[in-house]
DSSP file (Angstrom, degrees, kcal/mol; ACC not computed):
  #  RESIDUE AA STRUCTURE BP1 BP2  ACC     N-H-->O    O-->H-N    N-H-->O    O-->H-N    TCO  KAPPA ALPHA  PHI   PSI    X-CA   Y-CA   Z-CA
    1    1 A M     >        0   0    0      0, 0.0     4,-2.4     0, 0.0     5,-0.2   0.000 360.0 360.0 360.0 -44.2   -3.4   17.6   22.9
    2    2 A R  H  >  +     0   0    0      1,-0.2     4,-3.1     2,-0.2     5,-0.3   0.888 360.0  53.9 -61.2 -39.9   -5.8   16.1   25.4
    3    3 A Y  H  > S+     0   0    0      1,-0.2     4,-1.1     2,-0.2    -1,-0.2   0.905 110.7  46.4 -61.2 -40.8   -3.0   13.8   26.6
    4    4 A S  H  4 S+     0   0    0      2,-0.2    -2,-0.2     1,-0.2    -1,-0.2   0.889 118.4  40.9 -69.9 -39.7   -0.8   16.8   27.2
    5    5 A V  H  < S+     0   0    0     -4,-2.4    -2,-0.2     1,-0.2    -1,-0.2   0.893 122.4  37.8 -77.1 -40.0   -3.5   18.9   29.0
    6    6 A C  H  < S+     0   0    0     -4,-3.1    -1,-0.2    -5,-0.2    -2,-0.2   0.506  95.7 103.7 -93.2  -5.9   -5.1   16.1   31.1
    7    7 A G  S  < S-     0   0    0     -4,-1.1    -3,-0.1    -5,-0.3    -4,-0.0  -0.050  81.0 -81.1 -68.6 175.6   -1.8   14.3   31.9
    8    8 A G        +     0   0    0      2,-0.0     2,-0.2     3,-0.0    -1,-0.1  -0.079  68.6 111.5 -69.8 175.7   -0.1   14.5   35.3
    9    9 A G        -     0   0    0      1,-0.1     0, 0.0     2,-0.0     0, 0.0  -0.462  65.7-108.6 132.3 156.5    2.2   17.3   36.3
   10   10 A K        -     0   0    0     -2,-0.2    -1,-0.1     5,-0.0     5,-0.1   0.788  31.5-153.0 -85.0 -29.5    2.3   20.1   38.7
   11   11 A R     >  +     0   0    0     -3,-0.1     4,-2.0     1,-0.1     5,-0.2   0.867  32.9 159.8  54.6  41.6    1.9   22.9   36.3
   12   12 A V  H  >  +     0   0    0      1,-0.2     4,-2.9     2,-0.2     5,-0.2   0.863  65.3  57.1 -61.7 -39.6    3.8   25.2   38.6
   13   13 A R  H  > S+     0   0    0      1,-0.2     4,-1.9     2,-0.2    -1,-0.2   0.916 108.5  45.3 -64.0 -43.2    4.7   27.7   35.9
   14   14 A G  H  > S+     0   0    0      2,-0.2     4,-2.2     1,-0.2    -1,-0.2   0.907 113.4  50.1 -64.5 -42.0    1.1   28.3   35.0
   15   15 A I  H  X S+     0   0    0     -4,-2.0     4,-2.7     1,-0.2    -2,-0.2   0.913 109.1  51.6 -64.4 -42.0    0.0   28.6   38.6
   16   16 A L  H  X S+     0   0    0     -4,-2.9     4,-2.3     1,-0.2    -1,-0.2   0.875 107.9  53.3 -63.1 -35.4    2.8   31.1   39.3
   17   17 A T  H  X S+     0   0    0     -4,-1.9     4,-1.7    -5,-0.2    -1,-0.2   0.919 110.8  45.5 -64.6 -42.6    1.6   33.1   36.3
   18   18 A L  H  X S+     0   0    0     -4,-2.2     4,-1.7     2,-0.2    -2,-0.2   0.889 113.2  50.1 -66.9 -39.4   -1.9   33.3   37.7
   19   19 A L  H  X S+     0   0    0     -4,-2.7     4,-1.9     2,-0.2    -2,-0.2   0.869 107.5  53.5 -67.3 -35.5   -0.7   34.1   41.2
   20   20 A A  H  X S+     0   0    0     -4,-2.3     4,-1.3     1,-0.2    -1,-0.2   0.882 106.8  53.6 -65.0 -36.8    1.5   36.9   39.8
   21   21 A S  H  <>S+     0   0    0     -4,-1.7     5,-3.4     1,-0.2    -1,-0.2   0.897 107.9  49.8 -62.7 -39.4   -1.6   38.3   38.1
   22   22 A Q  H ><5S+     0   0    0     -4,-1.7     3,-1.8     3,-0.2    -2,-0.2   0.872 103.6  59.9 -67.3 -35.4   -3.4   38.3   41.5
   23   23 A V  H 3<5S+     0   0    0     -4,-1.9    -1,-0.2     1,-0.3    -2,-0.2   0.872 110.0  41.9 -62.0 -36.2   -0.5   40.1   43.2
   24   24 A V  T 3<5S-     0   0    0     -4,-1.3    -1,-0.3    -3,-0.2    -2,-0.2   0.152 121.0-109.1 -97.6  19.0   -1.0   43.0   40.8
   25   25 A D  T < 5 +     0   0    0     -3,-1.8    -3,-0.2     1,-0.2    -2,-0.1   0.798  68.0 149.1  60.1  32.6   -4.8   42.8   41.1
   26   26 A G      < -     0   0    0     -5,-3.4    -1,-0.2    -6,-0.2     2,-0.1  -0.705  50.5-107.0 -92.4 148.2   -5.3   41.5   37.6
   27   27 A P    >>  -     0   0    0      0, 0.0     4,-1.3     0, 0.0     3,-1.0  -0.467  17.9-128.1 -73.2 145.4   -8.2   39.2   36.7
   28   28 A W  H 3> S+     0   0    0      1,-0.3     4,-2.3     2,-0.2    -7,-0.0   0.832 106.4  66.6 -59.4 -33.1   -7.5   35.5   36.1
   29   29 A S  H 34 S+     0   0    0      1,-0.2    -1,-0.3     2,-0.2    -3,-0.0   0.842 104.0  44.1 -62.2 -30.3   -9.3   35.7   32.8
   30   30 A D  H <4 S+     0   0    0     -3,-1.0     4,-0.5     1,-0.2    -1,-0.2   0.816 117.3  45.6 -79.8 -29.9   -6.7   38.1   31.4
   31   31 A A  H  X S+     0   0    0     -4,-1.3     4,-2.6     1,-0.2    -2,-0.2   0.670  92.1  81.3 -86.9 -17.7   -3.8   35.9   32.8
   32   32 A L  H  X S+     0   0    0     -4,-2.3     4,-2.5     1,-0.2     5,-0.2   0.904  89.9  50.2 -59.4 -45.7   -5.1   32.6   31.7
   33   33 A P  H  > S+     0   0    0      0, 0.0     4,-2.4     0, 0.0    -1,-0.2   0.908 112.7  48.9 -60.0 -38.0   -3.9   32.8   28.1
   34   34 A A  H  > S+     0   0    0     -4,-0.5     4,-2.4     2,-0.2    -2,-0.2   0.915 110.3  50.3 -67.4 -40.2   -0.4   33.7   29.3
   35   35 A A  H  X S+     0   0    0     -4,-2.6     4,-1.9     1,-0.2    -1,-0.2   0.898 111.4  48.9 -64.2 -39.2   -0.4   30.9   31.8
   36   36 A C  H  X S+     0   0    0     -4,-2.5     4,-2.4    -5,-0.2    -1,-0.2   0.911 110.4  51.2 -63.8 -42.3   -1.4   28.5   29.0
   37   37 A A  H  X S+     0   0    0     -4,-2.4     4,-2.5     1,-0.2     5,-0.2   0.889 107.5  52.5 -63.6 -39.7    1.3   29.9   26.8
   38   38 A V  H  X S+     0   0    0     -4,-2.4     4,-1.9     1,-0.2    -1,-0.2   0.899 110.9  47.3 -63.7 -40.0    4.0   29.4   29.5
   39   39 A E  H  X S+     0   0    0     -4,-1.9     4,-2.7     2,-0.2    -2,-0.2   0.894 111.1  51.7 -67.8 -38.7    3.0   25.8   30.0
   40   40 A M  H  X S+     0   0    0     -4,-2.4     4,-2.8     2,-0.2    -2,-0.2   0.920 109.3  49.3 -63.0 -44.2    3.0   25.2   26.2
   41   41 A V  H  X S+     0   0    0     -4,-2.5     4,-2.3     2,-0.2    -1,-0.2   0.903 111.4  50.6 -62.0 -41.3    6.5   26.7   25.9
   42   42 A H  H  X S+     0   0    0     -4,-1.9     4,-2.0     2,-0.2    -2,-0.2   0.940 110.6  48.3 -61.3 -47.2    7.6   24.4   28.8
   43   43 A S  H  X S+     0   0    0     -4,-2.7     4,-2.1     1,-0.2    -2,-0.2   0.908 110.0  52.8 -61.7 -40.4    6.2   21.4   27.1
   44   44 A Y  H  X S+     0   0    0     -4,-2.8     4,-3.0     1,-0.2     5,-0.2   0.905 107.4  51.5 -59.0 -42.5    7.8   22.3   23.9
   45   45 A S  H  X S+     0   0    0     -4,-2.3     4,-1.7     1,-0.2    -1,-0.2   0.860 109.1  50.1 -66.8 -33.2   11.1   22.6   25.5
   46   46 A L  H  X S+     0   0    0     -4,-2.0     4,-0.9     2,-0.2    -1,-0.2   0.893 113.8  45.2 -67.7 -39.7   10.8   19.2   27.1
   47   47 A I  H >< S+     0   0    0     -4,-2.1     3,-0.6     1,-0.2     4,-0.5   0.921 113.4  50.0 -69.5 -44.1    9.8   17.6   23.7
   48   48 A H  H >< S+     0   0    0     -4,-3.0     3,-1.1     1,-0.2    -1,-0.2   0.857 104.3  58.9 -62.8 -36.4   12.7   19.5   22.0
   49   49 A D  H 3< S+     0   0    0     -4,-1.7    -1,-0.2     1,-0.2    -2,-0.2   0.826 102.7  54.7 -63.0 -31.8   15.1   18.3   24.6
   50   50 A D  T << S+     0   0    0     -4,-0.9    -1,-0.2    -3,-0.6    -2,-0.2   0.580  86.0 101.9 -82.0  -8.5   14.3   14.7   23.7
   51   51 A L    <         0   0    0     -3,-1.1    -3,-0.0    -4,-0.5     0, 0.0  -0.444 360.0 360.0 -74.9 149.8   15.1   15.1   20.0
   52   52 A P              0   0    0      0, 0.0    -1,-0.1     0, 0.0    -3,-0.1   0.502 360.0 360.0 -68.4 360.0   18.4   13.8   18.7
């Protein structure tokens, strides 16, 4: 898990989620779990894509 979180990458999807929260005047603390979930789904899709 640490490798996945601390590794390189732009994490654009999570940042866009947080920025969208700001656009609608939502606090980052409410959007952070959603941003993490978006990044986890993206990581899952990359791993799943590599399976035979």
